[in-house]
C-alpha positions in Angstrom: 131.4 -15.4 -14.7 134.2 -14.9 -17.3 133.7 -14.3 -21.0 134.6 -17.9 -21.7 131.9 -19.4 -19.5 128.5 -20.2 -21.2 125.3 -18.5 -20.1 123.5 -21.8 -20.8 125.1 -25.3 -21.1 123.7 -28.5 -22.5 125.1 -31.8 -21.5 123.9 -35.2 -22.5 123.6 -38.5 -20.6 123.7 -41.5 -22.9 121.3 -44.3 -21.9 122.5 -46.7 -24.5 119.8 -48.3 -26.7 117.2 -46.2 -24.7 118.5 -43.0 -26.2 119.8 -40.0 -24.4 118.7 -37.2 -22.0 119.7 -33.6 -22.3 120.3 -31.4 -19.2 120.0 -27.7 -20.1 121.4 -25.5 -17.3 121.2 -21.8 -17.0 124.6 -20.7 -15.8 124.2 -17.3 -14.1 124.5 -18.6 -10.5 125.9 -15.3 -9.1 122.8 -13.5 -10.6 120.3 -16.1 -9.4 120.2 -17.4 -13.0 118.1 -14.4 -14.0 117.3 -14.0 -17.7 119.1 -11.1 -19.5 119.0 -10.7 -23.3 122.1 -12.7 -23.9 120.9 -15.6 -21.6 117.5 -15.5 -23.3 119.2 -15.9 -26.7 121.3 -18.8 -25.4 118.2 -20.5 -24.0 116.4 -20.1 -27.3 119.3 -21.5 -29.3 119.9 -24.4 -27.0 116.2 -25.4 -26.9 115.8 -25.2 -30.6 118.8 -27.4 -31.1 117.1 -30.0 -28.9 113.9 -29.8 -31.0 115.7 -31.5 -33.9 117.5 -34.2 -31.9 115.9 -37.5 -33.0 117.8 -39.5 -30.4 116.6 -37.4 -27.5 114.2 -39.1 -25.1 113.8 -36.4 -22.4 115.2 -33.1 -21.3 115.9 -31.5 -17.9 115.9 -27.8 -17.3 117.6 -26.3 -14.2 119.7 -23.5 -12.9 123.3 -23.6 -11.7 123.8 -23.9 -7.9 121.4 -24.4 -5.0 120.0 -20.8 -4.7 117.9 -20.5 -7.8 116.2 -22.3 -10.6 115.6 -18.9 -12.4 115.1 -15.8 -10.3 113.1 -14.1 -13.0 113.8 -11.8 -15.9 116.8 -9.6 -15.3 115.6 -6.6 -13.3 118.4 -4.3 -14.5 117.4 -4.9 -18.1 113.8 -4.1 -17.4 114.7 -1.0 -15.4 116.3 0.4 -18.6 113.3 -0.1 -20.8 112.2 3.4 -21.6 109.6 3.1 -24.3 106.9 0.7 -25.5 108.7 -0.8 -28.5 111.7 -1.8 -26.4 109.4 -3.3 -23.7 107.6 -5.3 -26.3 110.8 -6.5 -27.9 112.2 -7.7 -24.5 109.1 -9.5 -23.3 108.8 -11.1 -26.7 112.3 -12.5 -26.4 111.4 -13.9 -23.0 108.4 -15.6 -24.6 110.5 -16.9 -27.5 112.9 -18.6 -25.0 110.2 -20.2 -23.0 108.3 -21.3 -26.0 111.4 -22.9 -27.5 111.7 -25.0 -24.3 107.9 -25.8 -24.5 108.3 -26.9 -28.1 110.9 -29.6 -27.3 109.0 -32.7 -28.6 110.0 -35.0 -25.7 109.1 -34.7 -22.0 110.8 -31.7 -20.3 111.3 -31.8 -16.5 111.9 -28.6 -14.5 114.4 -29.4 -11.8 113.6 -26.5 -9.4 116.5 -26.1 -7.0 115.7 -22.7 -5.4 114.1 -19.4 -6.3 111.6 -19.8 -9.1 110.2 -16.4 -9.7 108.4 -14.5 -12.5 109.8 -15.6 -15.8 111.4 -18.5 -14.0 108.0 -19.7 -12.8 106.7 -19.3 -16.4 109.6 -21.4 -17.6 108.8 -24.1 -15.1 105.1 -24.0 -16.0 106.1 -24.5 -19.7 107.8 -27.8 -18.8 105.8 -31.0 -18.7 106.8 -32.1 -15.2 108.1 -30.2 -12.2 110.3 -31.6 -9.4 111.2 -29.1 -6.6 113.6 -29.1 -3.6 111.7 -28.4 -0.4 113.7 -25.2 0.0 112.4 -23.8 -3.4 110.4 -20.6 -3.4 107.8 -19.7 -6.0 106.2 -16.4 -7.0 105.0 -14.0 -9.6 106.1 -10.7 -8.1 105.7 -8.5 -11.2 102.8 -6.4 -9.8 105.0 -5.4 -6.8 107.3 -3.5 -9.3 104.5 -2.0 -11.4 104.3 -4.7 -14.1 101.6 -7.3 -15.0 102.5 -11.0 -15.3 102.2 -11.9 -19.0 103.2 -14.4 -21.7 103.4 -17.9 -20.3 101.8 -16.8 -17.0 98.7 -17.7 -19.1 99.6 -21.4 -18.4 99.1 -21.0 -14.6 95.2 -21.3 -14.6 95.6 -24.5 -16.4 97.9 -25.9 -13.8 96.4 -24.5 -10.5 93.0 -23.1 -11.4 91.8 -19.5 -11.6 91.7 -18.9 -7.9 95.3 -19.9 -7.1 96.5 -18.3 -10.3 94.8 -15.0 -9.2 96.6 -15.2 -5.8 99.9 -15.6 -7.5 99.6 -12.8 -10.1 97.4 -10.3 -8.2 99.1 -10.5 -4.8 102.6 -11.0 -6.0 103.5 -12.9 -2.9 105.9 -15.9 -2.7 104.9 -19.4 -1.7 107.0 -22.2 -0.4 107.5 -25.6 -2.0 104.9 -27.4 0.1 102.3 -24.9 -0.8 103.3 -25.2 -4.5 102.7 -28.9 -4.3 99.4 -28.5 -2.5 98.0 -26.3 -5.3 99.5 -28.6 -7.9 102.0 -26.1 -9.2 104.6 -28.8 -8.9 104.3 -32.6 -9.0 107.0 -33.6 -6.5 108.8 -31.9 -3.6 111.8 -33.6 -2.0 114.8 -32.6 0.1 117.6 -31.0 -1.9 119.8 -34.0 -1.4 117.2 -36.2 -3.1 116.4 -33.8 -6.0 118.5 -35.5 -8.6 117.2 -39.0 -7.5 113.6 -37.8 -7.9 114.4 -36.4 -11.4 116.1 -39.7 -12.3 113.0 -41.6 -11.2 110.9 -39.6 -13.7 113.5 -40.2 -16.4 113.6 -43.9 -15.7 109.8 -44.1 -16.3 110.1 -42.1 -19.5 113.0 -44.2 -20.8 111.0 -47.4 -20.1 108.2 -46.2 -22.3 108.0 -46.4 -26.1 110.0 -43.5 -27.6 107.6 -42.9 -30.5 104.6 -43.2 -28.2 105.9 -40.6 -25.8 106.5 -38.1 -28.5 103.0 -38.7 -29.9 101.5 -38.4 -26.5 103.2 -35.1 -25.8 102.0 -33.8 -29.2 98.5 -35.0 -28.4 98.5 -33.3 -25.0 99.3 -30.0 -26.8 96.4 -30.5 -29.1 94.1 -31.3 -26.1 94.9 -27.8 -24.8 93.4 -26.2 -27.9 90.6 -28.5 -29.1 87.0 -29.0 -28.0 86.4 -32.4 -26.5 84.9 -34.1 -29.6 87.8 -32.8 -31.7 90.3 -33.9 -29.1 88.9 -37.4 -29.1 89.3 -37.5 -32.9 92.8 -36.3 -32.6 93.5 -39.2 -30.3 92.1 -41.7 -32.8 94.5 -40.2 -35.4 97.4 -40.4 -33.0 96.6 -44.1 -32.2 96.5 -44.9 -35.9 99.8 -43.2 -36.4 101.5 -45.5 -33.9 100.8 -48.4 -36.4 102.4 -46.6 -39.3 105.3 -48.6 -40.9 104.0 -51.8 -39.5 103.6 -50.7 -35.9 107.0 -51.9 -34.9 107.0 -50.2 -31.5 103.6 -51.3 -30.2 103.9 -54.7 -31.7 107.3 -55.3 -30.0 106.3 -53.8 -26.6 102.9 -55.5 -26.5 104.5 -58.8 -27.5 106.9 -58.6 -24.6 104.1 -57.7 -22.2 102.0 -60.6 -23.4 104.9 -63.0 -23.0 105.6 -61.9 -19.5 101.9 -62.5 -18.6 102.1 -66.0 -20.1 105.1 -66.7 -17.9 103.2 -65.3 -14.8 105.5 -62.4 -14.3 
């Protein structure tokens, strides 16, 4: 990679009146798209920019090439960490990058095209949906190099349950894409040649939904993670009410079209 090539690129696909989709790509293909300090800063900046894009309908996160989604945090950077303050600063920067992606207010799809290890798996877990090539490999190998799995590894029990999460973080062994699907670590597994088509199928469904409703739904899901059941139900009532703010244009229009199709027998 030359000095003029970005560590992270963001490209947009315009879907006309339906808005646009951002593709955020980590561009360290020769290094398995591993996350060094400069790349982490670039991911954070790119994701934060997307947080404020009102025309955005969805985002896709992936790594350059076919070998890796993200091969983890940069091992050479970690090997140079010599004291606790430096270690804390580095792992905090990893968290900040992943959290910035997680805070994008529209659905984020992880397009997993190869190795998805350590911080890469935490990044995928922070996305809302995960589509993987059948050649992808998943793992949390930190204990094998004398480190615990931390920060967004805390999301893993929510995705796969405590038992499978324990296997991942305590054994440090890799699993294949089929196993990842079986334990619900990913939602879809397809041949590499069909990976983009599978991502586009998800995007098509998102774009067909109400833009405001989707943003409200994602925000509500984040609240569900934190709230007791009774409070989560009340948060849902408030969210439902908010869809009718300013005259409820979106639900009125979309419900009206649905009712009209039913009247016509479609």
